[in-house]
Structure formats: C-alpha cells, structure tokens
C-alpha positions as CSV (number, residue, x, y, z in Angstrom):
1,X,-107.7,30.5,-108.1
2,X,-107.6,34.2,-108.3
3,X,-105.4,35.4,-111.0
4,X,-104.0,38.5,-108.7
5,X,-102.6,40.3,-111.9
6,X,-106.3,41.3,-112.9
7,X,-107.1,42.5,-109.4
8,X,-107.1,45.9,-108.0
9,X,-105.7,46.9,-104.8
10,X,-108.0,50.1,-104.7
11,X,-111.8,50.0,-104.5
12,X,-114.7,48.9,-102.3
13,X,-114.5,45.8,-100.4
14,X,-115.1,42.2,-101.9
15,X,-115.3,40.5,-98.6
16,X,-115.2,41.3,-95.0
17,X,-113.9,40.5,-91.6
18,X,-116.1,37.7,-90.9
19,X,-115.8,36.0,-94.2
20,X,-111.5,36.2,-93.7
21,X,-112.0,34.4,-90.0
22,X,-114.5,31.8,-91.7
23,X,-111.5,31.2,-94.3
24,X,-108.8,30.9,-91.8
25,X,-111.1,28.4,-89.4
26,X,-111.9,26.5,-92.4
27,X,-108.4,26.2,-94.2
28,X,-106.7,25.5,-90.4
29,X,-109.0,24.3,-88.0
30,X,-106.4,23.4,-85.3
31,X,-105.7,27.3,-84.4
32,X,-104.6,26.3,-80.9
33,X,-106.5,23.5,-79.1
34,X,-108.4,25.9,-77.3
35,X,-108.8,30.2,-76.7
36,X,-105.1,30.1,-75.6
37,X,-102.1,30.6,-78.0
38,X,-102.9,31.9,-81.7
39,X,-106.5,32.3,-80.7
40,X,-109.1,33.5,-83.1
41,X,-110.0,36.1,-80.8
42,X,-106.5,38.0,-81.8
43,X,-107.0,37.0,-85.1
44,X,-110.1,38.8,-85.5
45,X,-109.1,41.8,-83.6
46,X,-106.3,42.2,-86.4
47,X,-108.7,41.6,-89.4
48,X,-110.9,43.8,-88.0
49,X,-108.5,46.5,-87.6
50,X,-107.1,45.6,-91.1
51,X,-110.7,46.6,-92.7
52,X,-111.2,49.5,-91.1
53,X,-108.1,51.2,-92.2
54,X,-108.1,49.4,-95.4
55,X,-111.5,51.2,-95.9
56,X,-110.0,54.5,-94.6
57,X,-107.3,54.2,-97.3
58,X,-109.7,53.1,-100.2
59,X,-108.1,49.7,-100.3
60,X,-110.3,46.3,-100.8
61,X,-109.9,44.5,-97.8
62,X,-109.8,41.1,-99.5
63,X,-106.4,41.9,-101.2
64,X,-104.8,43.1,-97.5
65,X,-106.3,40.2,-95.8
66,X,-105.7,37.5,-98.8
67,X,-101.7,39.1,-98.2
68,X,-101.6,38.5,-94.1
69,X,-103.2,35.1,-94.8
70,X,-100.7,34.1,-97.4
71,X,-97.9,35.0,-95.4
72,X,-98.7,33.3,-92.3
73,X,-100.3,30.3,-93.9
74,X,-103.6,31.0,-92.7
75,X,-102.6,32.6,-89.3
76,X,-101.5,29.3,-88.7
77,X,-98.2,30.8,-87.1
78,X,-97.9,34.2,-85.2
79,X,-95.9,35.9,-87.9
80,X,-98.9,38.4,-88.1
81,X,-96.7,40.2,-85.5
82,X,-93.7,40.1,-86.7
83,X,-93.5,39.6,-90.5
84,X,-96.1,41.5,-91.8
85,X,-94.5,44.5,-90.9
86,X,-90.9,43.6,-91.8
87,X,-89.0,46.8,-91.3
88,X,-86.1,47.2,-89.6
89,X,-86.3,48.6,-86.0
90,X,-83.8,51.3,-86.9
91,X,-86.0,52.7,-89.2
92,X,-87.9,53.9,-85.9
93,X,-85.6,53.2,-83.2
94,X,-82.3,53.6,-84.1
95,X,-81.3,50.6,-82.8
96,X,-81.3,47.1,-84.1
97,X,-82.0,45.8,-87.3
98,X,-84.6,43.3,-86.0
99,X,-88.3,43.7,-87.2
100,X,-90.8,45.2,-85.4
101,X,-93.3,42.9,-83.2
102,X,-96.6,44.1,-81.8
103,X,-98.4,42.4,-79.0
104,X,-101.7,44.2,-79.7
105,X,-103.3,42.8,-83.1
106,X,-104.9,46.3,-83.6
107,X,-101.2,47.8,-83.9
108,X,-99.8,45.0,-85.7
109,X,-102.7,45.7,-88.2
110,X,-101.6,49.5,-88.4
111,X,-98.1,48.2,-89.0
112,X,-98.9,46.1,-91.7
113,X,-101.3,48.4,-93.6
114,X,-98.6,51.3,-93.1
115,X,-96.0,49.1,-95.1
116,X,-98.2,48.0,-97.6
117,X,-99.7,51.3,-98.3
118,X,-96.2,53.0,-98.6
119,X,-94.8,49.7,-100.4
120,X,-97.8,50.0,-103.2
121,X,-97.2,54.0,-103.3
122,X,-93.2,53.2,-103.8
123,X,-92.0,55.2,-100.9
124,X,-88.8,54.5,-98.9
125,X,-88.3,53.7,-95.1
126,X,-87.1,57.5,-95.1
127,X,-90.8,58.3,-96.0
128,X,-92.0,56.1,-93.4
129,X,-90.5,57.6,-90.8
130,X,-91.5,61.2,-92.2
131,X,-95.3,59.7,-92.1
132,X,-95.3,59.0,-88.8
133,X,-94.4,55.5,-88.4
134,X,-92.5,56.3,-85.0
135,X,-95.9,57.1,-83.6
136,X,-97.2,53.7,-84.1
137,X,-97.0,52.0,-80.8
138,X,-98.8,49.4,-79.1
139,X,-102.0,50.6,-77.5
140,X,-101.7,54.0,-80.0
141,X,-105.3,55.1,-80.7
142,X,-103.9,57.7,-83.4
143,X,-102.3,55.8,-86.4
144,X,-100.4,57.8,-88.9
145,X,-101.0,55.9,-92.2
146,X,-100.3,58.1,-95.3
147,X,-99.7,56.7,-98.8
148,X,-98.3,58.4,-102.2
149,X,-101.6,59.9,-103.9
150,X,-99.5,60.1,-107.0
151,X,-99.0,56.4,-107.0
152,X,-100.4,54.6,-109.9
153,X,-103.4,52.2,-108.6
154,X,-101.6,48.4,-108.7
155,X,-103.0,44.7,-108.6
156,X,-102.9,42.0,-105.9
157,X,-99.9,40.6,-107.9
158,X,-97.6,43.7,-106.8
159,X,-97.7,42.5,-103.3
160,X,-96.6,39.2,-104.3
161,X,-92.9,39.9,-104.0
162,X,-90.0,37.9,-102.6
163,X,-91.0,34.5,-101.2
164,X,-94.5,35.1,-101.7
165,X,-95.8,33.7,-104.8
166,X,-98.5,35.3,-106.7
167,X,-100.6,32.4,-107.1
168,X,-100.6,31.6,-103.2
169,X,-102.0,35.1,-103.1
170,X,-104.2,34.4,-105.4
171,X,-105.3,31.1,-104.2
172,X,-105.9,32.9,-100.3
173,X,-108.0,35.7,-102.0
174,X,-110.0,33.6,-103.9
175,X,-111.0,31.3,-100.6
176,X,-111.8,34.5,-98.5
177,X,-113.9,35.9,-100.9
178,X,-115.8,32.7,-101.4
179,X,-116.1,32.2,-97.3
180,X,-119.4,32.1,-95.7
181,X,-120.1,35.6,-94.3
182,X,-121.6,35.3,-90.7
183,X,-123.5,38.5,-90.9
184,X,-125.5,37.1,-94.1
185,X,-126.4,34.2,-92.1
186,X,-127.8,35.7,-88.9
187,X,-128.6,39.0,-87.2
188,X,-125.7,40.5,-85.3
189,X,-126.2,44.3,-84.0
190,X,-123.6,45.1,-82.5
191,X,-120.5,47.3,-81.9
192,X,-118.9,45.4,-79.5
193,X,-115.9,44.5,-81.5
194,X,-114.8,48.3,-81.1
195,X,-112.0,48.7,-78.8
196,X,-109.2,46.2,-77.4
197,X,-110.1,42.9,-76.9
198,X,-111.1,42.3,-73.5
199,X,-108.5,39.4,-71.1
200,X,-110.2,36.2,-70.9
201,X,-110.1,34.7,-67.4
202,X,-107.7,32.0,-66.5
203,X,-108.5,28.8,-68.2
204,X,-107.9,24.7,-67.6
205,X,-107.8,22.8,-70.8
206,X,-110.4,19.3,-70.5
207,X,-110.1,18.7,-74.7
208,X,-112.9,16.5,-75.8
209,X,-113.9,15.0,-79.0
210,X,-117.3,15.4,-78.5
211,X,-118.4,17.9,-81.1
212,X,-119.0,19.5,-84.3
213,X,-116.2,20.6,-86.3
214,X,-116.3,24.1,-87.3
215,X,-119.7,26.1,-87.5
216,X,-120.7,25.7,-91.0
217,X,-120.2,29.4,-91.5
218,X,-123.4,30.5,-89.2
219,X,-122.0,31.4,-85.9
220,X,-121.2,31.7,-83.3
221,X,-124.1,34.2,-82.8
222,X,-125.3,33.6,-79.5
223,X,-124.2,32.2,-75.6
224,X,-126.7,29.2,-74.4
225,X,-126.5,29.2,-70.8
226,X,-126.7,25.7,-68.9
227,X,-126.9,24.0,-65.5
228,X,-125.6,20.5,-65.1
229,X,-127.6,19.6,-62.0
230,X,-124.6,17.6,-60.9
231,X,-122.5,18.9,-58.3
232,X,-119.6,16.6,-59.0
233,X,-117.1,18.4,-61.1
234,X,-115.2,15.5,-62.2
235,X,-118.0,13.5,-63.0
236,X,-119.3,16.3,-65.6
237,X,-116.3,16.7,-67.1
238,X,-115.7,13.0,-67.5
239,X,-119.3,12.5,-68.6
240,X,-118.0,15.4,-71.6
241,X,-115.2,14.0,-72.4
242,X,-116.7,10.4,-73.8
243,X,-118.1,11.0,-77.0
244,X,-120.2,8.1,-76.3
245,X,-122.6,10.1,-74.4
246,X,-123.4,12.4,-77.0
247,X,-123.1,15.5,-74.9
248,X,-120.7,18.5,-74.3
249,X,-120.2,22.2,-73.9
250,X,-117.5,24.8,-74.6
251,X,-117.1,25.7,-71.2
252,X,-117.5,24.0,-67.9
253,X,-117.5,26.9,-64.8
254,X,-117.0,25.3,-61.5
255,X,-118.5,26.3,-58.0
256,X,-115.0,28.3,-57.5
257,X,-115.4,30.2,-60.6
258,X,-112.4,28.2,-62.6
259,X,-113.2,27.9,-66.2
260,X,-112.9,24.4,-68.1
261,X,-112.9,24.5,-71.6
262,X,-113.6,21.3,-73.4
263,X,-114.2,22.6,-76.9
264,X,-112.8,25.5,-78.9
265,X,-115.3,28.4,-79.7
266,X,-114.8,27.8,-83.2
267,X,-116.4,24.1,-82.9
268,X,-119.6,23.6,-81.9
269,X,-120.5,21.6,-78.5
270,X,-123.3,18.9,-78.5
271,X,-125.6,20.5,-76.1
272,X,-128.6,22.4,-77.1
273,X,-129.6,21.2,-80.6
274,X,-132.7,20.0,-79.0
275,X,-135.5,22.0,-80.7
276,X,-137.1,18.6,-81.4
277,X,-136.7,15.2,-80.1
278,X,-137.1,11.7,-81.5
279,X,-139.3,9.4,-79.8
280,X,-137.6,6.6,-78.7
281,X,-140.3,4.7,-78.8
282,X,-142.3,5.6,-82.1
283,X,-139.7,6.9,-84.3
284,X,-141.5,10.2,-84.2
285,X,-140.7,13.7,-83.9
286,X,-141.6,16.0,-81.2
287,X,-141.7,19.5,-81.2
288,X,-139.8,21.1,-78.1
289,X,-141.5,24.9,-79.0
290,X,-138.2,26.5,-79.7
291,X,-139.1,30.4,-78.6
292,X,-140.3,32.7,-82.0
293,X,-139.7,35.8,-80.4
294,X,-136.2,35.6,-81.0
295,X,-135.2,36.6,-84.5
296,X,-132.2,34.5,-85.2
297,X,-133.1,31.6,-83.4
298,X,-136.6,31.4,-85.3
299,X,-134.6,31.8,-88.5
300,X,-132.4,28.9,-87.7
301,X,-134.8,26.6,-86.7
302,X,-136.3,27.1,-90.3
303,X,-133.2,26.5,-91.8
304,X,-132.5,23.5,-89.9
305,X,-135.9,21.8,-90.8
306,X,-134.8,22.5,-94.6
307,X,-131.3,20.4,-94.1
308,X,-129.3,23.3,-92.3
309,X,-126.8,23.6,-89.9
310,X,-127.3,22.3,-86.4
311,X,-128.5,24.6,-83.8
312,X,-125.5,23.8,-81.6
313,X,-123.2,25.7,-84.5
314,X,-124.6,28.9,-83.5
315,X,-123.7,29.0,-79.9
316,X,-121.2,29.3,-77.6
317,X,-122.4,27.2,-74.5
318,X,-121.4,27.4,-70.6
319,X,-122.1,24.9,-68.3
320,X,-122.5,26.2,-64.4
321,X,-121.6,23.7,-61.9
322,X,-125.3,23.6,-59.9
323,X,-128.7,22.5,-59.1
324,X,-132.0,24.0,-59.1
325,X,-131.6,24.2,-55.4
326,X,-128.1,25.1,-55.2
327,X,-127.6,27.9,-58.0
328,X,-124.7,29.5,-59.6
329,X,-122.2,31.2,-57.0
330,X,-120.6,34.6,-57.6
331,X,-117.2,33.4,-58.8
332,X,-119.2,31.5,-61.2
333,X,-120.9,34.7,-62.5
334,X,-118.1,36.6,-62.5
335,X,-116.3,33.8,-64.5
336,X,-119.1,34.0,-67.4
337,X,-119.3,37.5,-67.6
338,X,-115.4,38.1,-68.2
339,X,-115.8,35.0,-70.7
340,X,-119.0,36.8,-72.7
341,X,-117.3,40.0,-72.8
342,X,-114.5,38.4,-74.8
343,X,-116.6,36.3,-76.9
344,X,-119.4,39.2,-77.6
345,X,-116.0,41.1,-78.5
346,X,-114.5,38.8,-80.5
347,X,-117.4,37.2,-82.5
348,X,-119.4,40.8,-82.6
349,X,-122.1,38.9,-80.6
350,X,-125.0,41.0,-79.2
351,X,-125.2,41.5,-75.6
352,X,-129.1,41.9,-75.6
353,X,-131.5,39.3,-74.5
354,X,-132.4,37.6,-77.8
355,X,-128.3,36.6,-78.1
356,X,-127.9,35.8,-74.2
357,X,-130.1,32.8,-74.2
358,X,-131.3,29.8,-71.8
359,X,-131.2,26.4,-72.8
360,X,-134.9,26.6,-72.3
361,X,-135.5,29.1,-74.9
362,X,-134.5,26.3,-77.5
363,X,-136.6,23.6,-75.9
364,X,-139.5,25.0,-73.8
365,X,-141.1,21.3,-73.4
366,X,-138.8,19.9,-71.2
367,X,-135.9,22.0,-70.6
368,X,-138.0,25.0,-69.6
369,X,-135.9,24.9,-66.1
370,X,-132.3,25.3,-67.8
371,X,-130.5,26.9,-66.2
372,X,-132.6,27.2,-63.3
373,X,-135.3,29.8,-62.4
374,X,-132.7,31.3,-59.9
375,X,-130.3,31.9,-62.6
376,X,-129.9,36.0,-63.1
377,X,-129.4,36.0,-66.4
378,X,-130.6,39.6,-66.3
379,X,-127.6,40.5,-64.4
380,X,-124.9,39.2,-67.1
381,X,-126.6,41.1,-69.6
382,X,-126.6,44.1,-67.7
383,X,-123.1,43.7,-66.8
384,X,-122.4,43.3,-70.6
385,X,-124.1,46.4,-71.5
386,X,-127.4,44.8,-72.8
387,X,-130.7,45.2,-72.5
388,X,-132.5,42.3,-70.4
389,X,-135.5,42.6,-72.1
390,X,-134.4,43.2,-75.7
391,X,-135.1,40.3,-78.3
392,X,-133.7,41.7,-81.3
393,X,-130.3,43.4,-82.4
C-alpha cells in the first residue's frame, strides 16, 4: 500500500491512462457483460480527459485517477458521473441541492478536476462559480479550471476526506502505478482518442465462456477481421458459445449488419492465436509464417515464443457471416466500420493497415484466405482515416 501522506498531489504523472484502465479491468473484471452499461470506453474517455487536465494543472494524474477509482470502487458504479463532483447544483443553477450529473465522460472529468483543484486550493463554492464552473456543461470544449496558486502543495491524503479512507486511496494509487502500461508493451501511435467517443452500433448480446479473462496488459492493439465460411448465423453462434469447441470471437456480424457480441473487448476470444500449430500425429509444432513486416505482431510472436501472452490477447476480433463466394455485404461493412471507429478511439488503436489485420496475417500457411480475397479491408481502413499500405504507426 502506498502511504498517501507522503505523496504530493503536484508533479509529473507517475502513471498514465492505460495503466489506470488496466487496473480497473483487473480490479473488477465484470464491468458490464459486454460493451453496454458501465463500458470501458466511457471510463477510458473519462480517464483520458482527467489525465489531460491534470497535466495542464501540474498535477500527478495517478493521484486524481486513484481518487476517482477509490470513490467508485474501481468504476464498478457510475458514480463518476455524480459523486466525483459533489457540489450542489444551486452553486451553478440556483435550483436544487442535488449533485450535478454529467452523461458526457469528458465533462464529468472536467467537473471532477474542478472540484479537486478548488478543494485542494481551499476555495469555496462561490469561488467555483467565479472560476467559471457555470460554463462547464456536457459537450463544452472550453473548460474554465482554476486553482489558487498561493495554496501550498498538499498530499494525496488531503483528498481522502469524509467517507474516503486514506488507506483505501493509497491502495488504489499503488494499484494504478503498478498496473501494466499498454504503451510499453506494444506500438500504438495514434491520436484517435482525441474528441468525443464515437457511438457504438446496436449490439445483441450472446455471451460465451470461451475466452481468456483479461488481456495480460498487452492489448488490444489491433482489430482482426475473419470470415466464418458458414452462412448459418445460429450455427456459428452456437459453435462459439460452446467452450469445448475452443473457438469464439468478440463479435459476429450478421448479413443484415446486426452485431452479436459474445466476448467483451476487455477479454480475449479464442480465435487467432495460431502463429504456429501442433501436429496431432507427431506432436511437433509447425510454423505458420506470421508476417514480419507488422512491428507489433513480430514482437508479440517473439514474446509468445518466450512464454509471453497469447496472440489473442492483442486483438479485438470480428467474424463476418460469409463465404469466399458470398463475401461481406454492405450492412456488414457499415457495422464493422462503426465498431472499429469506437474501438480505435477508446483503446487508441491505430487505423493504419498494421493494426487493422486479416487472420491470414497471423497464419499465412493455412489461413491465408481469411477473411477472403474479396474482403475489402482497404475500404474499412480508409473510412477509419488510415492508410491501407502503412504497416507501422
């Protein structure tokens, strides 16, 4: 446990957004069964904005994130939209004494930082009004955040007032600092996380237990596209819902564009870890020639060979209902593009070709066809704003 009385609030960041998100996922693997509800995308947007604002104020982001995590039990509740900015509405609206509520995660983060900064500065609710808190509304791009520059720097323990125990805050702070930093594991050079979170398409849930829990701090860093080779949607879903079949996917995209989610994006399905295959007769491993011109993939294979994470933990996967003779339809492309916009944003996945991959990139020996030679991956990449020829970045 980190002693919060020894941790200064001010100073450079000692953790980053991806560490905080990784900690939240490990602390509570059940942040919603799938992408709805208290989805990691909303929490990611909240934490990313919190880090940006903390940096602008000269704060250690890890302290602000630990406060948010401790107050919400690692974001297992949606209290980040309310209790993290527990200022009476009459301070800004003159109507009720109910806490302000923000549906937009970036605005909620701004409210949280406004509250914390003025609290640490010893300012009053009147000061909040004077500091421009009334201008802070959902969707606002101009955030008036001020803090008393004459106030002495304080410790993280000063944030642990009321029902929040300092030891609890210290536990969350230590957990966030110690969490695996996704950006140290793989290459992700993208500014996709800027701006509001893109909406998800309509999703129907078909949960399965056929998956790895968590991603071992290494992903997701890419989206992998597959074709089912089976036009029977229900047959595909039944197959993926049976763990004995040792196969699954995050999403199955039906011919009409309906997205069926089987595995949450924070978990890794069993679908494309086959950079090598074990011969059933001889027991020997056969190399499946994974591409070496995709930097993150090459490093991931090298780490897997040394006992590191399974390749499935690096990717979010879609299975398109289709066959080589009857490839993806227009509604399927639209759904995939909308899903990928969302995941590129919330997980900071690059839209370029190196991070939008075919199953055949991992297994060129006997999956080179997947997701089909007529599958228009270049179109998806271009609509995401990426370069279909760029393998790095």
